[in-house]
TORPA-863668 format. One record per atom (N, C-alpha, C): chain; x, y, z; atom name; residue in three letters. Coordinates in steps of 0.1 Angstrom, whole numbers, plus 5000, padded with zeros to 4 digits. Example, Ala and Ser with C-alpha at 12.3 -4.5 7.8 and 13.67 -1.06 7.14 Angstrom:
ATOM cadena   xx   yy   zz atomo residuo
ATOM      A 5132 4943 5078     N     ala
ATOM      A 5123 4955 5078    CA     ala
ATOM      A 5132 4967 5078     C     ala
ATOM      A 5128 4978 5071     N     ser
ATOM      A 5137 4989 5071    CA     ser
ATOM      A 5129 5000 5079     C     ser
//
This chain:
ATOM cadena   xx   yy   zz atomo residuo
ATOM      A 5008 4988 5000     N     met
ATOM      A 5000 5000 5000    CA     met
ATOM      A 5009 5013 5000     C     met
ATOM      A 5005 5022 4992     N     asn
ATOM      A 5012 5035 4991    CA     asn
ATOM      A 5012 5041 5005     C     asn
ATOM      A 5023 5046 5010     N     pro
ATOM      A 5023 5053 5024    CA     pro
ATOM      A 5013 5064 5025     C     pro
ATOM      A 5012 5072 5015     N     ser
ATOM      A 5002 5083 5015    CA     ser
ATOM      A 4988 5078 5017     C     ser
ATOM      A 4985 5067 5010     N     ser
ATOM      A 4972 5061 5010    CA     ser
ATOM      A 4969 5055 5024     C     ser
ATOM      A 4980 5050 5030     N     tyr
ATOM      A 4979 5044 5043    CA     tyr
ATOM      A 4975 5055 5054     C     tyr
ATOM      A 4983 5066 5053     N     tyr
ATOM      A 4981 5076 5063    CA     tyr
ATOM      A 4967 5083 5061     C     tyr
ATOM      A 4963 5084 5048     N     ala
ATOM      A 4949 5089 5045    CA     ala
ATOM      A 4939 5080 5051     C     ala
ATOM      A 4941 5067 5051     N     met
ATOM      A 4931 5058 5056    CA     met
ATOM      A 4931 5059 5072     C     met
ATOM      A 4943 5061 5078     N     leu
ATOM      A 4943 5063 5092    CA     leu
ATOM      A 4936 5076 5096     C     leu
ATOM      A 4938 5086 5088     N     ser
ATOM      A 4931 5099 5091    CA     ser
ATOM      A 4916 5098 5090     C     ser
ATOM      A 4911 5090 5080     N     asn
ATOM      A 4897 5088 5078    CA     asn
ATOM      A 4891 5080 5090     C     asn
ATOM      A 4899 5070 5094     N     asn
ATOM      A 4894 5062 5106    CA     asn
ATOM      A 4893 5071 5118     C     asn
ATOM      A 4903 5079 5120     N     asp
ATOM      A 4903 5088 5132    CA     asp
ATOM      A 4891 5098 5131     C     asp
ATOM      A 4888 5103 5119     N     his
ATOM      A 4877 5112 5117    CA     his
ATOM      A 4864 5105 5120     C     his
ATOM      A 4862 5093 5115     N     ser
ATOM      A 4850 5085 5118    CA     ser
ATOM      A 4849 5083 5133     C     ser
ATOM      A 4860 5080 5140     N     gln
ATOM      A 4859 5077 5154    CA     gln
ATOM      A 4855 5090 5162     C     gln
ATOM      A 4861 5101 5157     N     asp
ATOM      A 4858 5114 5164    CA     asp
ATOM      A 4843 5117 5162     C     asp
ATOM      A 4837 5115 5150     N     leu
ATOM      A 4823 5117 5148    CA     leu
ATOM      A 4814 5108 5156     C     leu
ATOM      A 4819 5096 5158     N     tyr
ATOM      A 4811 5087 5166    CA     tyr
ATOM      A 4810 5091 5180     C     tyr
ATOM      A 4822 5095 5186     N     his
ATOM      A 4822 5100 5200    CA     his
ATOM      A 4813 5113 5201     C     his
ATOM      A 4814 5122 5191     N     trp
ATOM      A 4806 5134 5191    CA     trp
ATOM      A 4791 5131 5191     C     trp
ATOM      A 4787 5122 5183     N     gln
ATOM      A 4773 5118 5182    CA     gln
ATOM      A 4768 5112 5195     C     gln
ATOM      A 4777 5104 5201     N     gln
ATOM      A 4773 5098 5214    CA     gln
ATOM      A 4773 5109 5225     C     gln
ATOM      A 4781 5119 5224     N     leu
ATOM      A 4781 5130 5234    CA     leu
ATOM      A 4768 5137 5233     C     leu
ATOM      A 4763 5139 5221     N     gln
ATOM      A 4751 5146 5219    CA     gln
ATOM      A 4739 5139 5226     C     gln
ATOM      A 4741 5126 5227     N     leu
ATOM      A 4731 5118 5234    CA     leu
ATOM      A 4733 5117 5249     C     leu
ATOM      A 4743 5123 5254     N     gly
ATOM      A 4746 5124 5268    CA     gly
ATOM      A 4755 5114 5273     C     gly
ATOM      A 4763 5108 5265     N     ser
ATOM      A 4773 5097 5269    CA     ser
ATOM      A 4785 5103 5276     C     ser
ATOM      A 4787 5100 5289     N     gln
ATOM      A 4798 5105 5296    CA     gln
ATOM      A 4811 5098 5291     C     gln
ATOM      A 4810 5086 5287     N     ser
ATOM      A 4822 5079 5282    CA     ser
ATOM      A 4827 5085 5269     C     ser
ATOM      A 4817 5090 5261     N     ala
ATOM      A 4821 5097 5249    CA     ala
ATOM      A 4829 5110 5252     C     ala
ATOM      A 4824 5117 5262     N     leu
ATOM      A 4831 5130 5266    CA     leu
ATOM      A 4845 5126 5271     C     leu
ATOM      A 4846 5115 5278     N     glu
ATOM      A 4860 5111 5283    CA     glu
ATOM      A 4869 5108 5272     C     glu
ATOM      A 4863 5101 5261     N     ala
ATOM      A 4871 5097 5250    CA     ala
ATOM      A 4876 5110 5242     C     ala
ATOM      A 4867 5120 5240     N     leu
ATOM      A 4871 5132 5234    CA     leu
ATOM      A 4881 5140 5242     C     leu
ATOM      A 4879 5139 5255     N     tyr
ATOM      A 4889 5146 5264    CA     tyr
ATOM      A 4903 5140 5263     C     tyr
ATOM      A 4903 5127 5263     N     asp
ATOM      A 4916 5120 5261    CA     asp
ATOM      A 4923 5123 5248     C     asp
ATOM      A 4915 5123 5238     N     leu
ATOM      A 4920 5125 5224    CA     leu
ATOM      A 4925 5140 5222     C     leu
ATOM      A 4917 5149 5227     N     phe
ATOM      A 4920 5163 5223    CA     phe
ATOM      A 4925 5172 5234     C     phe
ATOM      A 4925 5168 5246     N     tyr
ATOM      A 4930 5177 5257    CA     tyr
ATOM      A 4945 5181 5254     C     tyr
ATOM      A 4954 5171 5251     N     pro
ATOM      A 4968 5176 5249    CA     pro
ATOM      A 4969 5185 5238     C     pro
ATOM      A 4962 5183 5227     N     gln
ATOM      A 4963 5192 5215    CA     gln
ATOM      A 4958 5206 5218     C     gln
ATOM      A 4946 5206 5225     N     leu
ATOM      A 4940 5219 5228    CA     leu
ATOM      A 4948 5227 5238     C     leu
ATOM      A 4954 5220 5247     N     phe
ATOM      A 4963 5226 5258    CA     phe
ATOM      A 4975 5233 5251     C     phe
ATOM      A 4981 5225 5242     N     arg
ATOM      A 4993 5231 5235    CA     arg
ATOM      A 4988 5244 5227     C     arg
ATOM      A 4977 5242 5221     N     tyr
ATOM      A 4972 5254 5213    CA     tyr
ATOM      A 4969 5266 5222     C     tyr
ATOM      A 4963 5263 5233     N     gly
ATOM      A 4959 5274 5242    CA     gly
ATOM      A 4971 5281 5247     C     gly
ATOM      A 4982 5274 5249     N     leu
ATOM      A 4995 5281 5253    CA     leu
ATOM      A 5001 5290 5242     C     leu
ATOM      A 4997 5288 5230     N     gln
ATOM      A 5001 5297 5219    CA     gln
ATOM      A 4993 5310 5220     C     gln
ATOM      A 4982 5309 5226     N     leu
ATOM      A 4973 5321 5227    CA     leu
ATOM      A 4975 5329 5240     C     leu
ATOM      A 4976 5321 5251     N     val
ATOM      A 4978 5327 5264    CA     val
ATOM      A 4989 5319 5271     C     val
ATOM      A 4999 5326 5276     N     ser
ATOM      A 5011 5319 5282    CA     ser
ATOM      A 5009 5315 5296     C     ser
ATOM      A 4998 5318 5302     N     asp
ATOM      A 4995 5314 5316    CA     asp
ATOM      A 4990 5300 5316     C     asp
ATOM      A 4999 5290 5320     N     arg
ATOM      A 4995 5276 5320    CA     arg
ATOM      A 4983 5273 5329     C     arg
ATOM      A 4983 5277 5341     N     pro
ATOM      A 4972 5274 5350    CA     pro
ATOM      A 4958 5279 5344     C     pro
ATOM      A 4959 5291 5339     N     phe
ATOM      A 4947 5297 5333    CA     phe
ATOM      A 4942 5289 5321     C     phe
ATOM      A 4951 5285 5312     N     val
ATOM      A 4947 5277 5301    CA     val
ATOM      A 4942 5263 5306     C     val
ATOM      A 4948 5258 5316     N     gln
ATOM      A 4943 5245 5321    CA     gln
ATOM      A 4929 5246 5327     C     gln
ATOM      A 4927 5256 5335     N     asp
ATOM      A 4913 5258 5341    CA     asp
ATOM      A 4903 5261 5330     C     asp
ATOM      A 4907 5269 5320     N     ser
ATOM      A 4897 5272 5309    CA     ser
ATOM      A 4894 5260 5301     C     ser
ATOM      A 4904 5251 5299     N     leu
ATOM      A 4901 5239 5291    CA     leu
ATOM      A 4892 5229 5299     C     leu
ATOM      A 4895 5228 5312     N     gln
ATOM      A 4886 5220 5320    CA     gln
ATOM      A 4872 5224 5319     C     gln
ATOM      A 4870 5238 5321     N     asp
ATOM      A 4856 5243 5320    CA     asp
ATOM      A 4850 5241 5306     C     asp
ATOM      A 4858 5242 5296     N     phe
ATOM      A 4854 5240 5282    CA     phe
ATOM      A 4847 5226 5281     C     phe
ATOM      A 4854 5215 5286     N     phe
ATOM      A 4849 5202 5284    CA     phe
ATOM      A 4836 5200 5293     C     phe
ATOM      A 4836 5206 5305     N     val
ATOM      A 4824 5205 5313    CA     val
ATOM      A 4812 5212 5306     C     val
ATOM      A 4815 5223 5300     N     asp
ATOM      A 4804 5230 5292    CA     asp
ATOM      A 4799 5222 5281     C     asp
ATOM      A 4808 5214 5274     N     leu
ATOM      A 4804 5205 5264    CA     leu
ATOM      A 4793 5195 5269     C     leu
ATOM      A 4796 5190 5280     N     tyr
ATOM      A 4787 5180 5285    CA     tyr
ATOM      A 4774 5186 5290     C     tyr
ATOM      A 4775 5198 5297     N     thr
ATOM      A 4764 5205 5302    CA     thr
ATOM      A 4754 5209 5290     C     thr
ATOM      A 4760 5212 5279     N     arg
ATOM      A 4752 5217 5267    CA     arg
ATOM      A 4750 5206 5257     C     arg
ATOM      A 4752 5193 5261     N     his
ATOM      A 4752 5182 5251    CA     his
ATOM      A 4739 5182 5242     C     his
ATOM      A 4728 5185 5248     N     thr
ATOM      A 4715 5185 5241    CA     thr
ATOM      A 4714 5195 5230     C     thr
ATOM      A 4722 5206 5231     N     ser
ATOM      A 4721 5217 5222    CA     ser
ATOM      A 4733 5217 5212     C     ser
ATOM      A 4742 5207 5213     N     leu
ATOM      A 4753 5206 5204    CA     leu
ATOM      A 4749 5203 5190     C     leu
ATOM      A 4755 5211 5180     N     ser
ATOM      A 4751 5209 5166    CA     ser
ATOM      A 4759 5197 5160     C     ser
ATOM      A 4753 5192 5149     N     asp
ATOM      A 4760 5182 5141    CA     asp
ATOM      A 4772 5189 5135     C     asp
ATOM      A 4783 5182 5134     N     val
ATOM      A 4795 5188 5128    CA     val
ATOM      A 4801 5178 5118     C     val
ATOM      A 4809 5184 5109     N     his
ATOM      A 4816 5175 5099    CA     his
ATOM      A 4830 5173 5103     C     his
ATOM      A 4837 5182 5110     N     gln
ATOM      A 4850 5181 5115    CA     gln
ATOM      A 4851 5184 5130     C     gln
ATOM      A 4852 5173 5138     N     val
ATOM      A 4851 5175 5152    CA     val
ATOM      A 4863 5183 5157     C     val
ATOM      A 4875 5180 5152     N     arg
ATOM      A 4887 5187 5156    CA     arg
ATOM      A 4886 5202 5154     C     arg
ATOM      A 4882 5206 5142     N     ser
ATOM      A 4880 5220 5138    CA     ser
ATOM      A 4870 5227 5148     C     ser
ATOM      A 4859 5220 5150     N     tyr
ATOM      A 4849 5226 5159    CA     tyr
ATOM      A 4855 5228 5173     C     tyr
ATOM      A 4862 5219 5178     N     leu
ATOM      A 4867 5220 5192    CA     leu
ATOM      A 4878 5231 5192     C     leu
ATOM      A 4886 5233 5182     N     tyr
ATOM      A 4896 5243 5182    CA     tyr
ATOM      A 4889 5257 5181     C     tyr
ATOM      A 4879 5258 5173     N     val
ATOM      A 4872 5271 5171    CA     val
ATOM      A 4865 5275 5185     C     val
ATOM      A 4858 5265 5190     N     ser
ATOM      A 4850 5268 5202    CA     ser
ATOM      A 4859 5271 5214     C     ser
ATOM      A 4870 5263 5216     N     phe
ATOM      A 4879 5266 5227    CA     phe
ATOM      A 4887 5279 5225     C     phe
ATOM      A 4890 5282 5213     N     arg
ATOM      A 4897 5295 5210    CA     arg
ATOM      A 4888 5307 5215     C     arg
ATOM      A 4876 5306 5211     N     arg
ATOM      A 4866 5317 5215    CA     arg
ATOM      A 4865 5318 5230     C     arg
ATOM      A 4863 5306 5236     N     lys
ATOM      A 4862 5306 5251    CA     lys
ATOM      A 4874 5312 5258     C     lys
ATOM      A 4886 5307 5254     N     leu
ATOM      A 4898 5311 5261    CA     leu
ATOM      A 4901 5326 5259     C     leu
ATOM      A 4899 5331 5247     N     leu
ATOM      A 4902 5345 5245    CA     leu
ATOM      A 4891 5354 5252     C     leu
ATOM      A 4879 5349 5252     N     arg
ATOM      A 4869 5357 5260    CA     arg
ATOM      A 4872 5357 5275     C     arg
ATOM      A 4876 5346 5280     N     leu
ATOM      A 4879 5345 5295    CA     leu
ATOM      A 4891 5354 5298     C     leu
ATOM      A 4901 5353 5288     N     his
ATOM      A 4913 5360 5291    CA     his
ATOM      A 4911 5375 5290     C     his
ATOM      A 4903 5380 5281     N     gln
ATOM      A 4900 5394 5280    CA     gln
ATOM      A 4892 5399 5292     C     gln
ATOM      A 4884 5390 5297     N     lys
ATOM      A 4876 5393 5309    CA     lys
ATOM      A 4886 5394 5321     C     lys
ATOM      A 4895 5385 5322     N     gln
ATOM      A 4905 5386 5333    CA     gln
ATOM      A 4913 5398 5332     C     gln
ATOM      A 4917 5402 5320     N     gln
ATOM      A 4926 5414 5318    CA     gln
ATOM      A 4919 5427 5322     C     gln
ATOM      A 4906 5427 5321     N     arg
ATOM      A 4898 5439 5325    CA     arg
ATOM      A 4900 5442 5340     C     arg
ATOM      A 4902 5431 5348     N     phe
ATOM      A 4902 5432 5362    CA     phe
ATOM      A 4917 5431 5367     C     phe
ATOM      A 4926 5431 5357     N     ser
ATOM      A 4940 5430 5361    CA     ser
ATOM      A 4948 5443 5358     C     ser
ATOM      A 4954 5448 5368     N     leu
ATOM      A 4962 5461 5366    CA     leu
ATOM      A 4973 5458 5356     C     leu
ATOM      A 4979 5446 5356     N     tyr
ATOM      A 4990 5443 5347    CA     tyr
ATOM      A 4985 5440 5333     C     tyr
ATOM      A 4973 5439 5331     N     gly
ATOM      A 4968 5437 5317    CA     gly
ATOM      A 4966 5450 5310     C     gly
ATOM      A 4966 5461 5317     N     met
ATOM      A 4964 5474 5310    CA     met
ATOM      A 4976 5479 5302     C     met
ATOM      A 4972 5485 5290     N     gly
ATOM      A 4983 5491 5283    CA     gly
ATOM      A 4991 5482 5274     C     gly
ATOM      A 4987 5468 5273     N     gln
ATOM      A 4994 5459 5265    CA     gln
ATOM      A 4989 5460 5250     C     gln
ATOM      A 4998 5459 5241     N     ser
ATOM      A 4994 5460 5227    CA     ser
ATOM      A 4987 5447 5223     C     ser
ATOM      A 4977 5448 5214     N     glu
ATOM      A 4970 5436 5209    CA     glu
ATOM      A 4979 5426 5202     C     glu
ATOM      A 4990 5431 5197     N     glu
ATOM      A 5000 5423 5189    CA     glu
ATOM      A 5011 5418 5198     C     glu
ATOM      A 5011 5422 5211     N     ser
ATOM      A 5022 5417 5219    CA     ser
ATOM      A 5020 5403 5222     C     ser
ATOM      A 5031 5396 5225     N     his
ATOM      A 5030 5382 5229    CA     his
ATOM      A 5042 5377 5237     C     his
ATOM      A 5040 5366 5244     N     thr
ATOM      A 5050 5360 5252    CA     thr
ATOM      A 5052 5346 5246     C     thr
ATOM      A 5065 5341 5246     N     leu
ATOM      A 5067 5328 5241    CA     leu
ATOM      A 5060 5318 5250     C     leu
ATOM      A 5055 5307 5244     N     ser
ATOM      A 5048 5297 5251    CA     ser
ATOM      A 5058 5288 5259     C     ser
ATOM      A 5053 5280 5268     N     his
ATOM      A 5062 5272 5276    CA     his
ATOM      A 5070 5262 5267     C     his
ATOM      A 5063 5256 5257     N     glu
ATOM      A 5070 5247 5248    CA     glu
ATOM      A 5082 5254 5241     C     glu
ATOM      A 5079 5267 5237     N     gln
ATOM      A 5090 5274 5230    CA     gln
ATOM      A 5101 5278 5239     C     gln
ATOM      A 5098 5281 5252     N     gln
ATOM      A 5108 5284 5262    CA     gln
ATOM      A 5117 5272 5264     C     gln
ATOM      A 5111 5260 5265     N     leu
ATOM      A 5118 5247 5267    CA     leu
ATOM      A 5128 5245 5255     C     leu
ATOM      A 5124 5248 5243     N     val
ATOM      A 5133 5247 5232    CA     val
ATOM      A 5144 5257 5233     C     val
ATOM      A 5141 5269 5236     N     leu
ATOM      A 5151 5279 5237    CA     leu
ATOM      A 5162 5276 5248     C     leu
ATOM      A 5158 5268 5258     N     gln
ATOM      A 5167 5265 5269    CA     gln
ATOM      A 5178 5255 5263     C     gln
ATOM      A 5174 5247 5252     N     gln
ATOM      A 5183 5237 5247    CA     gln
ATOM      A 5192 5243 5236     C     gln
ATOM      A 5190 5256 5233     N     leu
ATOM      A 5199 5262 5223    CA     leu
ATOM      A 5209 5271 5230     C     leu
ATOM      A 5220 5273 5222     N     gly
ATOM      A 5231 5282 5228    CA     gly
ATOM      A 5226 5296 5229     C     gly
ATOM      A 5233 5305 5235     N     glu
ATOM      A 5229 5318 5237    CA     glu
ATOM      A 5227 5326 5224     C     glu
ATOM      A 5236 5323 5215     N     thr
ATOM      A 5235 5330 5202    CA     thr
ATOM      A 5222 5326 5195     C     thr
ATOM      A 5220 5313 5195     N     arg
ATOM      A 5208 5308 5188    CA     arg
ATOM      A 5195 5313 5195     C     arg
ATOM      A 5196 5314 5208     N     lys
ATOM      A 5184 5319 5216    CA     lys
ATOM      A 5181 5333 5211     C     lys
ATOM      A 5191 5341 5210     N     ala
ATOM      A 5189 5355 5206    CA     ala
ATOM      A 5183 5356 5192     C     ala
ATOM      A 5189 5348 5183     N     leu
ATOM      A 5184 5348 5169    CA     leu
ATOM      A 5170 5343 5168     C     leu
ATOM      A 5167 5333 5175     N     leu
ATOM      A 5153 5327 5174    CA     leu
ATOM      A 5143 5337 5180     C     leu
ATOM      A 5147 5342 5192     N     thr
ATOM      A 5138 5352 5198    CA     thr
ATOM      A 5135 5364 5189     C     thr
ATOM      A 5145 5369 5183     N     lys
ATOM      A 5144 5380 5174    CA     lys
ATOM      A 5135 5376 5162     C     lys
ATOM      A 5137 5364 5156     N     ala
ATOM      A 5129 5360 5145    CA     ala
ATOM      A 5114 5359 5148     C     ala
ATOM      A 5112 5352 5159     N     leu
ATOM      A 5098 5350 5163    CA     leu
ATOM      A 5091 5363 5167     C     leu
ATOM      A 5100 5373 5172     N     gly
ATOM      A 5095 5386 5175    CA     gly
ATOM      A 5090 5394 5163     C     gly
ATOM      A 5094 5389 5151     N     gln
ATOM      A 5089 5396 5139    CA     gln
ATOM      A 5075 5393 5135     C     gln
ATOM      A 5070 5382 5141     N     leu
ATOM      A 5056 5377 5138    CA     leu
ATOM      A 5046 5383 5147     C     leu
ATOM      A 5034 5386 5141     N     thr
ATOM      A 5023 5391 5149    CA     thr
ATOM      A 5017 5378 5156     C     thr
ATOM      A 5009 5381 5166     N     ser
ATOM      A 5002 5370 5173    CA     ser
ATOM      A 4994 5361 5164     C     ser
ATOM      A 4988 5367 5154     N     arg
ATOM      A 4980 5360 5144    CA     arg
ATOM      A 4988 5351 5135     C     arg
ATOM      A 5000 5356 5131     N     gln
ATOM      A 5009 5348 5123    CA     gln
ATOM      A 5015 5337 5131     C     gln
ATOM      A 5018 5339 5143     N     lys
ATOM      A 5024 5328 5152    CA     lys
ATOM      A 5013 5317 5153     C     lys
ATOM      A 5001 5321 5155     N     glu
ATOM      A 4990 5311 5157    CA     glu
ATOM      A 4988 5303 5144     C     glu
ATOM      A 4988 5309 5133     N     ala
ATOM      A 4986 5302 5120    CA     ala
ATOM      A 4998 5293 5118     C     ala
ATOM      A 5010 5297 5120     N     val
ATOM      A 5022 5289 5118    CA     val
ATOM      A 5021 5276 5128     C     val
ATOM      A 5017 5279 5140     N     phe
ATOM      A 5016 5268 5150    CA     phe
ATOM      A 5006 5257 5145     C     phe
ATOM      A 4995 5262 5140     N     leu
ATOM      A 4984 5253 5135    CA     leu
ATOM      A 4989 5245 5123     C     leu
ATOM      A 4996 5251 5114     N     arg
ATOM      A 5000 5245 5102    CA     arg
ATOM      A 5012 5235 5104     C     arg
ATOM      A 5022 5239 5112     N     phe
ATOM      A 5034 5231 5112    CA     phe
ATOM      A 5035 5222 5125     C     phe
ATOM      A 5028 5226 5136     N     tyr
ATOM      A 5029 5218 5148    CA     tyr
ATOM      A 5017 5209 5149     C     tyr
ATOM      A 5005 5214 5146     N     glu
ATOM      A 4993 5206 5147    CA     glu
ATOM      A 4990 5200 5134     C     glu
ATOM      A 4997 5203 5123     N     glu
ATOM      A 4996 5197 5110    CA     glu
ATOM      A 4982 5198 5104     C     glu
ATOM      A 4976 5210 5106     N     met
ATOM      A 4963 5212 5100    CA     met
ATOM      A 4964 5217 5086     C     met
ATOM      A 4954 5213 5078     N     asp
ATOM      A 4955 5218 5064    CA     asp
ATOM      A 4949 5232 5064     C     asp
ATOM      A 4950 5239 5052     N     tyr
ATOM      A 4946 5253 5051    CA     tyr
ATOM      A 4931 5255 5054     C     tyr
ATOM      A 4924 5245 5050     N     glu
ATOM      A 4909 5246 5052    CA     glu
ATOM      A 4906 5246 5067     C     glu
ATOM      A 4912 5238 5075     N     glu
ATOM      A 4910 5237 5089    CA     glu
ATOM      A 4915 5250 5096     C     glu
ATOM      A 4927 5255 5091     N     ile
ATOM      A 4932 5267 5097    CA     ile
ATOM      A 4922 5279 5094     C     ile
ATOM      A 4917 5280 5082     N     ala
ATOM      A 4907 5290 5079    CA     ala
ATOM      A 4895 5289 5088     C     ala
ATOM      A 4891 5277 5091     N     thr
ATOM      A 4879 5274 5100    CA     thr
ATOM      A 4882 5279 5114     C     thr
ATOM      A 4894 5275 5120     N     val
ATOM      A 4898 5278 5133    CA     val
ATOM      A 4899 5293 5135     C     val
ATOM      A 4906 5299 5126     N     leu
ATOM      A 4909 5314 5127    CA     leu
ATOM      A 4897 5322 5122     C     leu
ATOM      A 4886 5315 5117     N     glu
ATOM      A 4874 5322 5113    CA     glu
ATOM      A 4877 5332 5101     C     glu
ATOM      A 4885 5327 5092     N     leu
ATOM      A 4888 5334 5080    CA     leu
ATOM      A 4877 5332 5069     C     leu
ATOM      A 4874 5341 5061     N     lys
ATOM      A 4863 5340 5051    CA     lys
ATOM      A 4866 5330 5040     C     lys
ATOM      A 4879 5329 5036     N     glu
ATOM      A 4883 5320 5025    CA     glu
ATOM      A 4896 5313 5029     C     glu
ATOM      A 4897 5301 5023     N     val
ATOM      A 4909 5293 5025    CA     val
ATOM      A 4921 5300 5021     C     val
ATOM      A 4920 5308 5010     N     lys
ATOM      A 4932 5315 5004    CA     lys
ATOM      A 4938 5324 5014     C     lys
ATOM      A 4930 5330 5023     N     tyr
ATOM      A 4935 5339 5033    CA     tyr
ATOM      A 4944 5331 5043     C     tyr
ATOM      A 4941 5319 5046     N     ala
ATOM      A 4950 5310 5055    CA     ala
ATOM      A 4963 5308 5048     C     ala
ATOM      A 4963 5305 5035     N     arg
ATOM      A 4975 5303 5028    CA     arg
ATOM      A 4984 5315 5027     C     arg
ATOM      A 4977 5326 5025     N     thr
ATOM      A 4985 5339 5025    CA     thr
ATOM      A 4991 5342 5038     C     thr
ATOM      A 4984 5340 5049     N     leu
ATOM      A 4989 5342 5062    CA     leu
ATOM      A 5001 5334 5065     C     leu
ATOM      A 5001 5321 5061     N     ile
ATOM      A 5012 5312 5063    CA     ile
ATOM      A 5024 5317 5055     C     ile
ATOM      A 5022 5319 5042     N     tyr
ATOM      A 5033 5323 5033    CA     tyr
ATOM      A 5040 5336 5038     C     tyr
ATOM      A 5032 5346 5042     N     arg
ATOM      A 5037 5358 5047    CA     arg
ATOM      A 5045 5356 5060     C     arg
ATOM      A 5040 5347 5068     N     ser
ATOM      A 5047 5344 5081    CA     ser
ATOM      A 5061 5338 5078     C     ser
ATOM      A 5061 5328 5069     N     ile
ATOM      A 5074 5322 5065    CA     ile
ATOM      A 5083 5332 5059     C     ile
ATOM      A 5078 5341 5051     N     ala
ATOM      A 5087 5351 5045    CA     ala
ATOM      A 5093 5360 5055     C     ala
ATOM      A 5085 5363 5065     N     val
ATOM      A 5090 5372 5076    CA     val
ATOM      A 5102 5365 5084     C     val
ATOM      A 5099 5352 5087     N     leu
ATOM      A 5109 5344 5094    CA     leu
ATOM      A 5122 5342 5086     C     leu
ATOM      A 5120 5339 5073     N     arg
ATOM      A 5132 5338 5064    CA     arg
ATOM      A 5140 5350 5064     C     arg
ATOM      A 5133 5362 5063     N     gln
ATOM      A 5140 5374 5062    CA     gln
ATOM      A 5148 5377 5075     C     gln
ATOM      A 5142 5373 5086     N     ala
ATOM      A 5148 5376 5099    CA     ala
ATOM      A 5160 5367 5101     C     ala
ATOM      A 5160 5355 5094     N     leu
ATOM      A 5171 5346 5096    CA     leu
ATOM      A 5181 5345 5085     C     leu
ATOM      A 5179 5354 5075     N     val
ATOM      A 5186 5353 5062    CA     val
ATOM      A 5201 5353 5064     C     val
ATOM      A 5206 5361 5074     N     his
ATOM      A 5220 5362 5076    CA     his
ATOM      A 5226 5352 5086     C     his
ATOM      A 5217 5343 5091     N     his
ATOM      A 5221 5334 5102    CA     his
ATOM      A 5218 5319 5099     C     his
ATOM      A 5215 5316 5087     N     lys
ATOM      A 5211 5302 5083    CA     lys
ATOM      A 5221 5292 5088     C     lys
ATOM      A 5234 5294 5086     N     thr
ATOM      A 5244 5284 5090    CA     thr
ATOM      A 5245 5282 5105     C     thr
ATOM      A 5240 5291 5113     N     ser
ATOM      A 5242 5290 5127    CA     ser
ATOM      A 5230 5283 5134     C     ser
ATOM      A 5219 5280 5126     N     leu
ATOM      A 5207 5274 5131    CA     leu
ATOM      A 5206 5260 5126     C     leu
ATOM      A 5202 5250 5134     N     thr
ATOM      A 5200 5237 5130    CA     thr
ATOM      A 5187 5235 5123     C     thr
ATOM      A 5185 5224 5116     N     leu
ATOM      A 5172 5222 5109    CA     leu
ATOM      A 5160 5223 5118     C     leu
ATOM      A 5161 5219 5130     N     tyr
ATOM      A 5150 5218 5139    CA     tyr
ATOM      A 5150 5229 5149     C     tyr
ATOM      A 5158 5240 5147     N     ser
ATOM      A 5159 5250 5157    CA     ser
ATOM      A 5146 5257 5160     C     ser
ATOM      A 5136 5257 5151     N     leu
ATOM      A 5124 5264 5153    CA     leu
ATOM      A 5113 5255 5159     C     leu
ATOM      A 5117 5242 5163     N     ser
ATOM      A 5107 5234 5170    CA     ser
ATOM      A 5102 5242 5182     C     ser
ATOM      A 5089 5240 5187     N     pro
ATOM      A 5080 5231 5182    CA     pro
ATOM      A 5071 5236 5170     C     pro
ATOM      A 5075 5247 5164     N     leu
ATOM      A 5068 5251 5153    CA     leu
ATOM      A 5069 5242 5141     C     leu
ATOM      A 5080 5234 5140     N     gly
ATOM      A 5081 5224 5130    CA     gly
ATOM      A 5082 5229 5116     C     gly
ATOM      A 5089 5240 5114     N     leu
ATOM      A 5090 5245 5100    CA     leu
ATOM      A 5099 5238 5091     C     leu
ATOM      A 5108 5229 5097     N     leu
ATOM      A 5117 5221 5089    CA     leu
ATOM      A 5124 5229 5079     C     leu
ATOM      A 5125 5224 5067     N     thr
ATOM      A 5133 5230 5056    CA     thr
ATOM      A 5127 5242 5050     C     thr
ATOM      A 5115 5246 5053     N     leu
ATOM      A 5109 5257 5047    CA     leu
ATOM      A 5116 5270 5048     C     leu
ATOM      A 5122 5272 5060     N     leu
ATOM      A 5129 5284 5063    CA     leu
ATOM      A 5143 5284 5057     C     leu
ATOM      A 5148 5273 5052     N     phe
ATOM      A 5162 5272 5048    CA     phe
ATOM      A 5163 5269 5033     C     phe
ATOM      A 5153 5271 5025     N     lys
ATOM      A 5154 5268 5011    CA     lys
ATOM      A 5162 5280 5004     C     lys
//
């Protein structure tokens, strides 16, 4: 069997399994909720840290999110892509709760909408790099807006296709997702253009950009 066909089959099987759990959740199955929790909690947690760098806050928000799913199971809509739906819904909830928190936080005042802090995963990677590489990587990532970082994370870390990214980021057309990714890569390439030889192939993990930045 062709490898690409094999992985496509696995993906379809996963998709069918996700839909089955979702349909059972709509009927009030607690075991279905637990199955979705086990499948998607790690992914959603990583994604949440790309949006908000406060780990306990993301953790609490994600727990509440799954509780809400079960509480509202009778009103849950039919979906075609369970993963995309969960990413979109959690993103909205997390950002809404974070904005609410910032209104009551003195330290949240005066921050730019485009400002960002490196996630825990990115900080772990930075600790493994030399001081020079840390400075280069920090500077390169600093050239991206929060929106660009989010898109790159979804594409190269979560391995979402452009259609899913457009759904999660609530973009009107798939082409906007492609444009967002291409522009982000162009920014990173430009930031690293003079330092390619000093960075290893996987220096930008966990973004997983691989060879794209080094063509």
